[in-house]
N, C-alpha and C positions, 0 to 999 in steps of 0.2 A: 553414517546419517544419511546415506542416499537413498533412504525410503522415506525421508522424513523430509514433508514439506513446512517453507517458513513463509508464515503470515505476518507481512510485518506492516504496522499501522503507521502512516507518516503524516507529517502536518505542523503547522502552528499551533498550539491551542491559542494563543493570543491574538489569532486573526479571525475571527469568527468562526465560518463554515469550512475555515482551512484544518480546524482540529476534527474533522470527521473521521478520521485514521485512526487518529490516537483514542477516540471515544469506540468506534468498535472493538478496536483490540481491549480497551477496557471492559465491556461489558463481555467479550467473547471470553476472556480469561477468569470473569466471573461465572460461566456455566459450567456446571458436570456436565463434560464429556467424554464419552470414550474415544478419543481423539488421539490415539498415541501418536498417529503419523503427522499432527503439527505442533509447530513450537510458535506461539503468537508472541509478538516482541512490537512493542511501540520504541519507534525510532524517534520519532519528534522531527524535528530539523537535524539531527546528529548523521549528517551526510556520511562521513568517514567511517563511524560504526556499521553503517549501512553494506558499504564497501568491501569492508573486512568480513562481516559476516557473509557476504554472496562469495567467499573464498571457499565456503563448506561446502562439499559436494553435496547441495539439496537435489531431490528426488523434481523438486519445483518452487516455487515462488510465487505468492500472492502477494501484491504492494494494493494497499487499501489507502486511499485518499481522495482529496476532493478534486475533482475533476471539471472544466467547461468543457462541456459538448455541447452544447447548443439546444438542449432541452428543458424542460421545468424544472426548478426548482426542486431537489429529492428525489430526481430520476437516476436511477443504478445504469450503470453498465459494465458491460464485464470486456475488457479487449487483453488478446493476446500479442503480448510484445517480442516481434520476432528479432532474430538477429541481423534484420536487413531494416529495423527500423531502430537501432540504438548506433548513434553515431561511431565514426572509427576516432575519431579526435574528440575530446570533452572540452568545454572551456573551465576556465576556472569554478570553484566551486566556491558558494557564497555561504559564508557562516550561520547565516541567518533563515535560510531557507533550506530546502531537498527539494530538487529536481530530480524525478526518476530518472529520465535518460542521461542526464549527466553521470549521475550515480553508477547507471547501468553500463556508461561508455568507458566510464574509471575501470569497475570492474572488471568488465570483459580485455584490457589491455592489459592488466595484470593478470587474471587467470587465464585468460585467453579463450575459457569454455562457458557458458551460463546453463544453466537449468532452463527447464522454461519459465518464463516470467507471463504471468497475469496479473492486470489492474482491474482490480473491481474500483469504480469512480462515481460519485455522487457528483451530480450536477450543484453548483453552490448557488445561494441566492446571494449572500454580499461575504465579503472578508472582514466585516465591521467597521465602525468608520476609525478616522485616524489616529486618535488615541486608543484605537486596539479594545477586543471584545472577547471576553472568553465564555460565551454561548453561541451554540448552533443557532441557526434559522429555524423557525418551526418546522418547516419540508423535511428540512436536512436532518433535524432530532426525528421527525416522525419516520424517515427511513433508515435510522438506526438498525432496530431489529430486522428487518426484512434484509439488511445487508449482511447482517450477521450469519442468518440462514443461509443467503446466496455464498461467502465464503464456506462456510461447511461441508453444501452440498458440491461446491466446485471442488473443495479438498477429499472428501470421499471418490468426486470423478477422478481424480487424478492419481489417487492412490491405487484405485482399481485398474490402471491403465500399466499396467506392467510389461 
């Protein structure tokens, strides 16, 4: 599988815009794409499952998540997460959330090496009211298709870098 790219959607669908990554994966999975080099998977908040998935020798990993980076809601950003960005020791995982750096730290401790990791992040507007919400805000919803295109283009670029 070392020529395959894992595209992992993460986030809690019950917390408004935090469900961004899960929705991107749902839409990507519905597309008819000749992208045999990509595996689209919705991890939601299943941290341990993502840790184990990172033990597979992927060519690269693209994480898709809501990511507050100080821009206007719906703004997309791609980050290359380097080994130096990953903490050497991970705090305890929370069973109700998925923190990518904690997951990467645990996977790095167990597997010792990780493939190149990228984050396609969307600036959230809201994580919903206290009682939760399964709806994305309008600006984040409007960014979904652009995020799908961004993930596919990044996947093609990574696949060509042999």
